[in-house]
N, C-alpha and C positions, 0 to 999 in steps of 0.2 A: 826809838825805832818805831816806825809806823808802817804797817802792811794793810792795804785795802784790797779786799777781794771783790771783784766785779763779776757776779754770776750772770751769764747771758744765755740766751738761746741762739744757737747758730743761725745766721741769716735772718735776724730780726731787726727791722728798722727802728722800732722803739728802743730796743736794747742798744743799738748803735748810737742813737742820739743820747741816751742816758750815759753810755760809756764816755762819749766825747765831753759831755757836761762835767762828769766826775774828773776826767783827766785835766780839764781846764782848771777845775777847783783845786785838785790835789797838787798839780805840777810835780809828778813823781820824778825821781832821779833814775829810775829804771822801770821798764814795762816788761812783764813776763806774760806770755800768751800761750795758751794751749796749742801745741803743734810740735812737729818733729825738730829737735835741736840740730840735726845734721843739715837743716835748711837755713840755718842762721846766716850763712854767707850769701844767701839769695835775697835777704830781706831788703837790702838797699835798692834792688831793682824795682821795688814797689813805688819808689819816688820818680821813676823814669817817666817822662811825658808820654812815651809810647805805650806804657802799661795801662791798659783799660780793662777793668773787670766787666763781666765775670772771667776770672782766671782760676787756675788751680796749680798747686804744687804737685808735681808728678815725681814719684819715687819708684825706681825699678832696679831689678838685679841685672847687672851688665851681662852676665852669662845666661840669664833667663828673662829677656825683656818683657815677655808676656806676663810675668809675675810682677804686678805693679799695684801701687796705691795712689789715691788722689786725695788732696785736701782742698776742696773748692772754696772760693771767696767771691762774694758779690760786692757791689758798691755799698750795699746796706748790711753787710756782715760786720758785726761788732769787732771781730778780730782784725778785719781789714782796716777799719777806721782807726783802731788803736795803733796799728802799724804805721799808717800814714801820719797820725798825730805825732808819734814818737820821732819819725824821720824828719818831719817838718820842724819839730821843736829841738832837734839835735839831742834827743834823749836816747840812751842805749835801749834797744829792744831785742828780746831773745825769746825763743820757743822753750817750753818747759816740760813737754810731754816725753814719752819714750821715743827713742830714735826710730826713724822709718825702717832701718834695717832689722830692728827687733820685730816689728809687725810683719815684715816680709819673710822672716824666718819661721813664723808660726805655720803649722800645718792647719788645714781647714778644720780638723777635729779638735785642735788644741783649745783648752780652757772653755770657751763659751762662744756664742754667736758674735758677729762683728758689729752688732747694732750699737750705736752711740747712746748712752743713757740719756743724753739731753735731747734726743730726737723724738722721744715719746714712743719708741718702738720696742721697749723692753716687754718681756712677757707680762710683767706687772708694770703698767704704764704710770709713772709718777705724775706726769702732767694730766693724764686722764683722771687720776684720783683727785687731784686738786680741782679740775674742771667739774667733776661730779659733785664735789663738796660745795661748789659755788652754784650748782644748779644748771650746769651746761652739759649737754649730751655729746658735745664735740670739743675735744681738747684744743683744736686749732682755733675755734671761735672764742674759747675762753682766753687763750693767750693773746689773741688779736684784740679782744676787748680790754683786758687788764694792762697789757704791756705795749702792744704795737700802736694802738690808736689812742693811747692815753694823752692827756693834756701835757704838752711839753713844759709848761710852767709848774707842773706838780712836783712834789718832792721826789727824791731818788727812790726807785722801786727796789734797789738792791737789798737793803736790810730785810724787807718783807720776803723777798725771794729766798734769801739765805735761811730765814726762820722757817719758811714753809718746807724747804728741802731738808732741813735738819729734822723736822718732825716726820717727814716721810722716811728718811733713812733710819730713824728709830723704829718706825712701824714695820718697815721691811728692809732690814740690814742688807747691804750688798754682799753677795756671796761669790761673785765672779773673781777668781784669782788674777785675771788679767787687769781688771779695774783696780784692784788693790795695788798691783805693781805700777800702774799709771800714776796713781795718787802718791805712791812712795817716791816716784821720780820727780813729780811736781814739788813735793816737799823738799827733796834733796836740792833741786835748783834754787828754791826759795831760800833755804838755809845758806847756800853759797852767796846769794845776793846780799843777805843780811850780814854775813861775815865780811864781805867786801866793803861794807860801810854805806851801802845805798840807803837813803832815807829821805823821803818816803818811797815805798814800793807799791806798784799797782799790779795786780794779777788778774788777767782776763781769762776766765775759764767757763766751761759749761756749768750750768746751774747745779746739776747733780753733784759735781765734784766740790762745790764751794765749802760745805761743812767740813770736808776732810782737810782743807787748807787753813782752818782756823785753830788757834791754840786752845787747849794744850795739844801739842803734837806728840806722836809716838817718838821714841828715841831714834836718833840717827842710826844707831846700830840695828834696830828693828827694821828700818827702811832698807838698810844695806843688805840685810838678810833676805828681804823680799826680792831684791834685785839680783842677788847672787845666782849665778847659773842661768841667767836669762840669755837665750839663744839670740845671736845677732848675725846678720849678713851685711857685707859691704854693699851699700846702695848708692845709686847715682840719682841726683835730684835736679829738677829744673822747673821752670814755669811753662805752662801750656795754656792756650785759650780754652775757655769753657763756655757753656751756654745756660740760659735760664731754664731750658727744657730739662737739662741734666741736674739742675738744682731742685726741680719739682719732685715731690714724693712719688708721683706716678712713674718716674723713671726707675724706681727701685732704690734710690739713694737713701741710706738709712736716716740721715739727718735732714731729709728733704722737707720742703714746705709745699703747700697746695697752691700757693699764689705768688710766685716770685715776681711776676709783672706788677701786681698790686703793691707788694712790699717795696719794690723799686720806686714806684710812683709816690708812695707815702714818704719815702726818705728824701726824694729829690723835689717834692712839691709840698713843702711845709705850709705854704700860703694857699688857703682855700683848696685843699686836696680833693674834696668831693666834687666841687664845680669843675675843676680841671679834669678829673677822671671821667665824669659824665660827658664832658665836651669831647674827650678822646673816643669814648664809646660812640657818640654821634658821628664822628668823622669816620670811624670804622664801618658803621652801618651805611653811611652815604657812599663809601667806596663800593658797596654792593648795590648801588642805585636804589636805596630805600629812602623814602621821604621822611627825613628827620630834621626838624626845625629847631631854632633857638628856644621856642616856646616849650618844646618837648624837654629840652635840657633843664629849663627853669622848673618845670613841673616835677621832673624826676628828682631834682635837687631838693625841692621842698618835701617830697614824699620820703626821701632817704633821711633827711634831718628830723622829720616828724616821727618816723619809726625809731630812730635813735633816742629821741626824747621819751617816747612811750616805754622804751626798754631801759631807761635810766642810764644811757651812755652819753658821755660828754661829746663824742664825735661819732658820726656814722661810720660803721665798719664795712667790711666786704659784704657781709650778709645783707645789710640794709641797701647798699648801692646795687647789689645784684637783684634784690626784689624790686627796687625802683626801676632798674633797667628792664626787667622782664615785663612789668606792668605798663610802663609808659613808653619806652623806646622800642620794645619788641612786640608789643600787642599780645603778650602772653605766649609767644612762640619759643619753645625750648630749643628749637634748632638755631634760632638767632642768638639765644643766650649762649649756646655752645660755641658759636662763632666768636662771640666776644670773649669767652673764657680762653679759647685757643689763642686768639690774637693779642689779647691784653692781659687777662688775669694771669695766665702762664707766660705768654709772650715768647719771643724768640730773639735773643740777643747773643751775639758771639763776641767775646772779648778779644783782646790782642796783647801780645807780649813784645818787648823790644828786641831788636836784632841782637843786642848784646847778651841776651839770656843764653845759658848753655844749651847747645843743641847738637845733634849728630849731623855730620856732613850731608847725609842723605836728605834730611829735612831742609837744610839750607838750599840744596840744589832744587828740591821740589818747589819751594817758595820762590826761588829766583826764576825758575821756568814759568811758574804760574803768573808772575808779574810780567815777564817778557811776552807771554802769549795772551795777556789780558784776560786771565781766568780768575775771577774774584773768589777768594776762599771765604765763604759765608755759610751761616747755618740754615738760612732759608733755602728752600728748594728752588732751583732755577733750571729750566729746560732750554737747551741750545741745540740748534741744528747746524751741523758742519758740512760744508761743501768741499769734498776732498780734491776738487780741482784747484782750490786756492791754497797757496803754500802755507799761510798761517793756520788755516783750518786743518790742513793735513798734519802739521806739527802738533796741533792740539790733540788730534785723534791719536797720534803716536804716543803722546804723553799719557793720555787717559788709559790707553790699552796697556802701556807699560806699568802703570800704577795697579791696574787690575791683576797683572801678572805677579806682582809682589804682594798682593793681598791688601792693598789700600783702595777700598772701593769708594773713593770720594765721588766718583761718577759711575752710573750704571746705564747701559744701553736700553732702549725701548725693547720690550719683549719680542716684538716682531723682527728685530734686527740682531738678536743674539747670534743667529747664524746669518752672516752678512749675505746679502742677495745681489751684490754687484752694482748697486746704485751709487751715485756720486754723493749721496747724503747719508749722514749718520745723526741720529737723535739721541742725546744724552740728558740725563737728569743729574744735576750736581747738588750735593748737600753735605757740608763738612760736619762731622760729628767728633766730639772731643776724644772718644776712644781711638780715633784714627791716629792720634799722636803715639799711642802704644804700638799700633801696627807699623808706623813708620820706623820707630826705634827697633822693632823686631826685625824689620826688613833690612836695617842698616848693616847687619852682619854680612850681607851678600855683596855690598859695594858702597862706595861713597857717592855715587850719582844714581839717578833713577834708571838710566840706561844700563849702567854696569850691574846694578843689583838685579834688574829684570833678566839680563842675559845670563848671569851666573845662576839665578834661581831656575830658569827654564832649562839650562843645561843639566842641572842637578835633577830636575823633575824627569827629564828624558832618560837619564841614566838609571833612575830608580823605578821607572814605569814598568808595570808588570804585564801589561797587554799592549797589543799593537794599537788598539783604539786610544789608549792613554798617550802613547807617543804621538799619534796623529793630532790629538788635541793640543799637545805642546807645539807641534809644528805650526798649527794654525795660529796659536797665540804669538809665536815668534814672528810670523809673517805680518800679523796685524800690528805688532809693536815695531816692525821694521828694525830688527836686530840681526843684521847679516853675520855678525861675529858669533852669535849663538846658533844661527840657522844651519851653518855648515856642520856643526857638531851634532845638532839635533837630527839633521837629515841622515847622518851616518848611523846614528842610533836607530832611526826608523828603518833604514835599509837592512841593518843587521837583524832587527826584530822581525821584519817581514820575511827575511830569508829562511828563518827557522820556525816561523809560526805556520803550522799546518792546519789550523782551525779555519775552515772556510767562513764561519761567521765573523771572525776577527778581520779577515781580509775584506769582506763585504762591508763591515762597519767602518773600515778605515778609508776606503776609496772615495766616498762622497765628499768628505772634508778636504781631501787633497785636490779633488777636481774643482771644488769651489775656489780654493786658493790659487790654483793654476789659471782658472778662467778670469778671476777678478783681481788678481794681484796687481795688474797694471793700473787699476784704478788708483792705487796708492803710490804708484811708481816703484813698486818692489820688484827686484829681480827674482823670478821664480824658475829660471831655466834649470837649475840643479834639481828642482822638485819633479820635473817631468819624467826623468829616467826612473825615479823611484815609483811614481804612479803607474808608469807603463809596466814595470816589473810586477807590481801588485796585480794589475789587470790581467797579465798573462797567467800568473799563479791562480788567480780567481777562476778564470775560464777553464783551467786544467783541473781544478779541484771541485768545481760545481757539480759535475755528474756524480761524483762519489758522495757528495754531501746533501743531495736533494732527495734521495730515495728513502722510502719506508718511514715517513714522518707522520705523527699523529695530527689531529686537528689543530692543536695549539702550536705545534712546531711548524705546520704548514702556514698558519696565519703569520707567524714571525718571519718565515722564509719568504713569503709573498711580499711583505713589506721591504725586506732587504733587496729583493730582486728589483722592485720598483726604484729604490734609491740608487742602486748600481746602474740601472738603465738610464736614469736621469743624469747621473754623474758622467757616464760615457758620452751621453749626448752633449754635455757641457764641454767635454774635452774636444769634441768636433774633429776627431782624427779618424780617417777612413779605415786604416788598418785595425785600430782598436774596436771600432764600431762593428766592422764586418766579423771580427773574431768573436765578439759577444753575441751577435745575431746567429752566427753559425753554431755556437754553443747552445743557445736556446732552441734552435731548429732541430738539433740532435736529441733533444730531450722530450719533445712533445708526443712521441710515439711510444714512450716507455710505459709499461703497465704497472710498475712499482712506484710511480710518482703520484702523489695526492692529486685528486681532481681539481682542487682549488688552484694548485700550481700549474697544471696543464692548461686550464682555462686562462689563467693570467698570462702565461707565456704565449699562447695562441693570440691573445689580444695584442700583446706587445709586438709580435711579429707582423700582425695585420696592420697595426698603426704605423709600423716602420716601413711598410711596402714590401717586406720580404715574403709575405703570405698573401695570395690573391683572395678576394672576397669569397669567390666560389669555394675555394679550398677551406676557408674558415667556416662557411655555412655547412659544408660536408662534415667537418669535424664536430661542429655543434650538433648536427643531426645524429652522428654516430654516438656522441657522448650521451644523448638522450634516448638512445635505443634500448631494446631489451638486453639484459645482461648486467646492468649497473643498478645499484640500489638508488632509491629515490633521493636519499640524502647525498649520495655521491654525485648524482646529476645536479642537485641544487648547488653543491660546492663548486662544480665546474662552472656553472652559470655565474656564481658569485665572483670567481676569479676573472671570468671573461668580461663582466660588466663593471668591475672596479675601475673607478676613475671617470665614469660618465656613461650616460645612456644615449648619447647622440647617435651612436652607431645603430642602435635599433630604430631610432626615428628615421634614419636616412636609408635603411636597408630593409625593405618589406620582407625579403626572403628570410633573413635572420629572425625578424619579429614573428613571422608566420611559424617558423619551426618551434620557437619558444611557446607561442600561443597554443599550438597544436599539442605540445607535450603537456602543458598545464591542463588543457581541456580533457585529456584522456586519463588523468590521475584518478585512481579510485579513492574512496573516502579515507582509508588508513594512510595511504601514501601522501595524500594532500595535507593531512594533519601533521605528518612527520616533516614535510619540507616547508611548511608555512613559515616557521620562525626564520629559516635561512633566507627564504624569498623576501620576507619583510625586512630583514637586515640588509639584504642586497639592494633592494629598491628604496629603502629608507635613507640610504646614503646619497641618493641622487638628488640634485637640486629640485625644488618644488615645481619649477617651470617644466623641467624634463618629465617629471612624474605626470603632470597634468596633460602634456602633449601625448605621452605614451597611452594614457587612459583614453584620450579621444580617439587615437588611432585604433586601439583595441576595440573600442565601442563600435566604430564604423566597420571594422573587419567582421565583428560578430553579426552586425546587421546585414552585411553583404552575404555572409555565409548562410544566414537564415533564409534570405530571399532566394539564394541559389538552390537551397535544399528543397524549397516549396515550389518554385516556378520552373525549374529546369527539368520538365517531365516530357518524355516522348509519348504523346497521346496514342499514336498508332500501336506502339509496342505494349502499352498498358491496357489497351482495350480488352484483350482476352482475359487478363487477370481480373479486371473490373467486372466483367460479365460473370465469371465464375463465382466471385465473392457475392455478387448480387443474387445468384441462384441459390447459393447456400444460405443466405440470410432471408430467402423467401420474398425478395422484392423484385425478382426478374419478371420482365413483361412476357 
């Protein structure tokens, strides 16, 4: 009986090549691989031509889809290459770690952290200790130098790795109960393979576990005792696409590597990898319109190889090619080096899985619609602009909005369009992330199609909404998603909530979203007729409740109420209904003479009535003059002005009377009042566009000059003669 342990580092191209060489030499009768055995039935899919790494095994609990685990594989993962070798050779291949259901049954506080011992992320880092012993300050560079960029013709590295790991385990014995159970499970599966008569046997596992799988083994009874009482849950497993970005350590992945793009290059470009890499770097820089020639590539290659020779390395590694890139191709620019790191060293590659892989009906519907609408599912960001007048673009928009409704944010709208403005264009940024596979599975409980799931989820959200604003948001999402089957139910919930909600703030917050939907619903061809009655009812309740909700507010409350009044005013203008507009203006007109209303709100309502043509300019000037008269504090006057000028100062530019009233008031302030109102005035005029402020300053400057001239030149000489003579006599200068 012959058992060969092949200790590897997850996602290492040197390890992958060494594993393939050993498998070819050993020709084992069975291959055991570290991984969840409940995924054994999925291994055959790895040979499907449509399966292209990076991919990952996904395990989740059917009743809690958000509770999930992933086992990622890349083309350069040793485990992936072992699986492919076994399938191609017709050799049985099985996973030998604990079942996925056992890991998903663990609570976050159970046993120990989730870090993989082979990732180098233990509190005591075994790879870091080996790297330090070899004189390296970076474990990644040490592993890259010793294993990943080693000479392919050299002897197998596995015996030396096992010896090093055994010494480390003696120096710092593993104490994690979970790791002991994992190794007990691996030995149990290995014993069964031996008992079944397989010979030879190859075991591909993380380097840290290798010494635990060498004889002499603990007794089978001892291993069974370790596994007794292990909690398990029924898990569902499938294959999902993965990306190089999620393989990178920067993503937070415990067994991540810093340079998946570089490792992929090393594995796929065995012939002259340094030259090919630097050629790819040059192409990336040329895409940025940078002058990089073949001579640069030749010089950078020579520099990288020289640095490797000086450091005693058989091949230039990532450190050497990066230094050569910085010096020769990037002229010392760290910004360009970062560009190369993002595009090449890490890279962005999205794998694919065959259609025969187990999946939920919702995902199948999503992918079918994406194909039909020609929306490519890719990891790289892509910005598209949809013209809602075109049927295909309109259908794309509906799909993307429905996905947002079920929590699958494959695409997000531009910030400026989160609240749609009624144009015929929508701008979206698409980027598929691996974790969205879990979001799709989680949403699958709501329906088997995207439309059905979105409709069911929106109906549920409306039913559970606590405020009127929450229901209004659901209505807006249902309209954007074009889900008439959900809209009727959601509108009923909105009407019921609005009928019993007496909070004026809730009514004011709800109306703008409804008005937008009513005004712009026809852009998408959506029937919004039923929404009008609800919006009108809210408008009537709002006008009836505003007088009671506007009195006796403090400064902060007045600021918030002023913003809501503006939003409602704009919403009613969007509705473009005479009855509703007149009702609203009548309400405002009935409030501007009240003395218990904050000056900021009075000034704002006067301005809105003036702009709407309900209040004559002369009346507005009279009210401004009265607001600045004796009997009101200086800060109260400044608040009135702030409300009156909110939204623009063109009114002052075009009405000398209003500007004169304001100028005269400021000119008569004493020192204490001026200091008190200055912050408010600065805040008021600071919100005006710079052009308006400059024009106002010019007008005030000219007005001051005219006033000064009138004060000195407009003198009645005949009436002043007597006074002048008296003063002259008193001063002794009389003739």
